[in-house]
N, C-alpha and C positions, 0 to 999 in steps of 0.2 A: 268562439265555440270549440269545445273539445272534439278532437278527431275521433271518429268511431273506429274501433279495432275489432278484428275477428275474435271469437271466443278462444280461450286457451285450448290448445289441442285440435283446433279446426284450422287447417292450413290451406292457403291459396296455392293453386298450381299455376304458375306464371308461364307466359309464352316461352321464356328461355329454356324451360325444362320440359315443356309439354311434348316436344318432339321425341324425347326418350320414352315417355309414357306411351305415346302412340306406336313407337317401334316395338315395345314389349307386347302391347295389345295385338298388333298386326301379326307378330310372330306366333303368339299363342293361337290366334284365329286360324292361321295356316296349319299349325300342328293339329288342332282339333278337327279341321276340315279333312285332313288326311286320315285321321283316326275315326272318322264318321261319328263325331260327337256333336250333337245339336245344341244350339244356344237356347237358354231359357232366362227370362227376366221376371223377377218377383218384386213386390212392393218393398219399399224401405220400412214401412210401418206395418206391424202385425199385432194380433192380440197377444198379450203377455203370456197367456197360458201356453202358447205354442212353444216358447223357449223354456218356461218353467217345467213343462212336461217332457220336452225333448232333450234339452241340455242337462237338466237336473237341478232341483232347487238347492242342493247342497254345494253346488259348484260356485267358485268365485265369480264367474261370469254372471250368473243369475242373482247371487246373493249380494254382490258388491258393485258390479260394473255396468249394469244395464241402464239405459235412458228410458225410464218408465213414467207414464203420466196418465191421468184420466182425461178423456176427451169430453166434448159437450154432451155426449150421451151417457156419461158416467161409465164408459167402458175403459178398462185398463189396457193401454196400448204401449208398445215398446218399439223403439228404433232397432232394427235387426242388429244383433251383435255378431252374427256369423251367418253363413249362407245355406248350410245343409238343411236345417230344419225347415226353412222357407221352401226350398226346392222339393223336399219330401211332401210338405203340406200341399203344394201346387200339384204334384203328381197324383196324390190321393184325390184331391178336390175335383180334378178334371179328368179322372179316369185313365190317365196315361198308362198305368201299370196293367190295366186290362187289355192293352194293345201289345203287350209283350215287354221284354226288357228294355230299359231306357238308358241311353248314353247321353248325358246332359252336361253342359258347362254354363257357368255364370260369371259375371264380373260386376264390380261396383262397390260403392261405399258401405261400410259397416260402422257401428258406433259402440264404444265401450268407455266408461268413465274411469280412466286410470291415469297414472302419472305420465305426462308426455315426456318422451325422450327421443333421441335420434332413431329414426326408423319405426317409431311407434307413436301414433297420435290418437286422439279421442275419436276423430273421424278418420278411418283408415280404409284402404282399398284392398280387395282380394280378387283373385281369379281362381275359380275352383272347378273341379270335375266331380260328378257323381255318376257312378255306374249302378243302376238299380235293377235288381232281378238277376244278378250274376253270383252264383253260389261257390264256384270252384276256385281253387288256389291260383289258377292261371289268370283270373281276373285281377287278383291282388298284384301279381307280377306285371300285368299289362298296365294297370293304373300307375304303379311306381315308375315303370319304364317311360310312360308318356311324360311324367313330371321331370324325370332325370334328363331325358332327351331335350325337352324344352329349355331347361336351365343351361344345359351344355351348349345348345344352339345359340342361346343369347350371349354366350361368352362368359358365364359366371365361373370364376376360378375357385380352386380349393374346395370342391364339392365333396361331401361325405354323407353316406346314407347310414342312419342308425335304425335298427330294426328290433322289434320285440313282438311277442304274442301275449295277448291278455286272456286267451283261452275262451271257452264257451261260458255262458252265464253260470252253469253249475260249477265249473272250475273256479270261477271268481268267488262264488258263495263259500266254497270250501276254503279257499285261500284267505278270504276276508276274515273268517273266524280265527284262523291261525295268526294272521297279521295283527288283528285287533288285540289278541291276548299278549302278543309280544310287545306291541306299542304301549299298552297299559303298564306292563312290567318295567318299561324304560321311559315312562312319561316325563319324569323330572329331568332327564338328560336331553330331551327334545327342545327345539326352539319354540317360542310361544305360538307361532302360526301353526306349526305341526301339532302342538298339543290341542289347539282348537279344532283340528281336522280329525282327530282320532274317532270321535263318535259320528261326525257328519259325513266324512269322505276319506276313510283311512288310506285308500290306495293313492290319494294325492300326496300323502306324506312321502311316498317313494320319490316323488318328483321335486322334493324340496331342494332349493339352491343353497341352503345354509350349510357352510362347510362342516360344522360340528355334527349336524344331523346326518349329512351324507356319510361321514366317517362312521357314525354309529350304525347306520343302516347296512353296513357291510356284513353285520351279523344277523340281520333280519331273515325270516323265512323267505325262500325264493318261490316266486310264482310258478316257475318251471317245474318245481317238485309237486305242485298241486294239479298239473295238467293231466287230462285223460289221455289214453293212448291215441284216440282219434285226433285230439287237438295237437299232440306231438307230431303225428303223421302229416297233418295239414301244414304245420309250420315248416316241416322238412321239405314239403313240396314247394313252398314259397321260396325258401332259401335255394333249393336246387334250380328253380326257374330263373332266379336272379343271376346265379352263377353261370347258367347256360347263356344268358344274354351278355355276360361280361360286365355286369354292374356290381362294383365292389360294395360291401356293406360290413358293418360291425354290429354285433349283438349288444344291446343295451337293456339289461333286465329291469332297470329303473324307469324306462320310458313307458309312461302310462297315459300321456296326453291329458288335457284338462277338462274333457267333457264326458259325461256319464254314458253316452250312447255307444262308445267303442267296444268292440269284441274282437277276439282273434288278432289279426295283424294290425300293428300300430307302427308308424314310421315317421321319421323326420329327416329332411335333407338340410344339411348345414353348410356353411362356408367359413373357412378359417380367416376370411378377410373382414368379418363383421364384429369381432370382439365378443363382448358378453352376449349381445343379441345375435346369436349365430344361426338361428333357425330361419331358413328361407321358405320352406314348404313343409307342411305336416298333414298327416291324415291317417286313415285306417278304415277297418271294416266296422260296420254298424248294422248287423243283421236284425236287431230288435227294434230299430227306430220306427220303421214304417208302421208296424203293428202298434207300437206305443202311441203313435199319433192318430190311430183310428183306422188304419188300412189293414190289408191282409198281410200275413207274415211274408216278408220279402227280404232276401239277402241283398246286401249293398256294400259298396266300398267307395271312398272318395278322398279328396285332398283339396287343400287350398294353399295358395302362395300369397305372401304379403307383398304388395306392390311397393310400399315405401322402402322396405328393406332391400328389395331387389333393385330399385332405382339407386339407392345408396351404393350398392355394389357396382352397378354398371357405370356410375359416374366416375368411379376410380379407374375404369378401363381406359387404355390408350386408344383402342379402336372404337370409333364413335360413328357408325354408319347412319344413325338417326340424324346427325347434324347435316349430312349431305342431302337428306330427304327434305330438310326444312328450308334449304336455300332455293331461291327462285331460279327457274331455268332461264328466264328472260327478264331483263330490267328495261323498262320503257322510259327513256330519257326524252323530255319534251319541254319546250319553252316558247311562249308566244301565244296570243289568243287563238289564231288559226291552228297552230300545232297542237294545242291542248285538246281542242275538239276532235281533231283527227286521231290523236293518240288514244283518246277514250274509246273510240270506235274500234281501232286496231287492237287495243287491249282486250276488248270483248270478243273479237273474232279469234284471237289467239287462244283465249281461255276455252272457247267452244271447241277447239281442236284438241283439247286436253293438255295444253302447255301451261305450266305454272308461271304466271307473269306478275311482276310487281310494277305498278304504275307510280312514277314519281310525281307527286302533286305539289312539290315545294315551289316551283317556278324559279329555282336557283340557277346559277350559271351552269353551262353544260359540263365544265370540268368538275365542278362540285358534285353534280349528279352522277357523273361517271365514277368518281371516287367512291361514292356511296354504293353504286352498283357493285363495285369491286369488293367492298367490305361485306356486302350481303352474300357474296359467293356466287353471283350469277354467272352462268356460262356465256351468255350473249347479252349484248346491249343493242337496243334499237333506238336510234337518235332521230328525232323529228324537230325541226325548227319551222318557223313560218315559211321560209323559202322552200323547204322540202314539202310542206303541206300544200302549197300552191301548185307545185310541180307533180304532186301525187306520188312522192317518193319518200324513202327513209334510208338512213345509213345503218348498216349492220356491222357491229364490231364484235370481234372474238375476244372475250375476257378470260378465257382459260389460261392458266398459268403455264409458262414455259418450263419444261422439266428436262431440258437437254443437259447432259453431264457438264459440269463446270460453268454453267450459265446461271447467273443470279436470277431468281424468280422475279418476273415482272408481268404486267398485264398491258393489253392494248390501251387501257385507260391512261397509262403513263407515257404512251408514245405519241408521236405527232401524226401518224397515218390517219387519214380521215375515215377509214372503214370502207365497206363495199356499198355502193349505192344501188338500190333496187326499187322497182315499182311497188307501191303499197300492196297491190293485189297479189304480188309474188311472195310477200314476206311470210304468211302463214305456212305455205307449202314448203318454202325453202328452210324455214326453221324446223319444221317437223322432220324434214330429211336430215338436217345437220344433227339434231338431237338424237335421232335414231342410230346414227353412225357410232 
């Protein structure tokens, strides 16, 4: 019988890598707790109209990449391709915005039908922040600072912030007319994808990765020239705020992001360690989205980071604190009928005190179990044989590596010393004390 395989672009997260994912998630949770940002969880499946209306029907996401189908009630449903529209829908539906500004974050899988590659899958994961009801430029600066500090705290190297403004809707309408005329005049010199976007989404042509198109666009009208004085002033405040916080940035007038709902500030945080797929985090302001989805006019800004790309970056790092977190604190070595029964009870007692314990259920020789304990990175081993079980005792062995200068690293598992003999009832308190030191 043929072995079943996962669908292309749907990747299993295996135990060997899950510690890193949990490390990222835990670090993000801590940053959001300190920034007073509350978690929200939305369904993976939404009505298709939410994304068609929110993201924009002319975008690649809606036009080419969504997983959309009819359910048994003949309703058009879509697996969410991004998180912002769902969060805004939930805030409107449950009246959160009537309670004042909302500081929200989310995490979980998203789905887009695109060509899988390193750091980009058809089921991918994001962590995102949405600040709803915050109109001033300081909220843009705060949102960017939260993302920047999180990535820096995780140890991501080579970070760079690219910044642009898309102006107010009136600015973009004015600019779109100028850009459209220019693109039509240069249609034959554009790449095929950009030609197709001229009528549907001309601003997305600015974000083309085609080298010839990019070179040609150097002569295109600049969005900055179409901005109102008010939009210019707002963008100046954002730049000054970032400078005051010591967050370096470069201006990128071609940065427009891929979704229709953005306005004013748009930004991406990249890393020079990711090659072509350099963007780790992206976002911007979307003041019109809440009203577009049926709510009251509400200013908002948000961002999302891609977990797969972030994990790729962190796997290249020499410092790996998540590996230590995955190791058991105590490895319970046991052999013999009586010992195995006693070990199971002791294992449960230790776990109840908050100690991470791995119980060896192999029945192998003591030496083999101790070597396995060492490979797992355990700090301590508790050894119980039938003799110890009858006596109500266990051996406590220190497996921490010797780090004395000039001494080759070794563990107690390699030595002949029997360990320290203690009564079973003393083991939990003694280990708790030793692990706290």
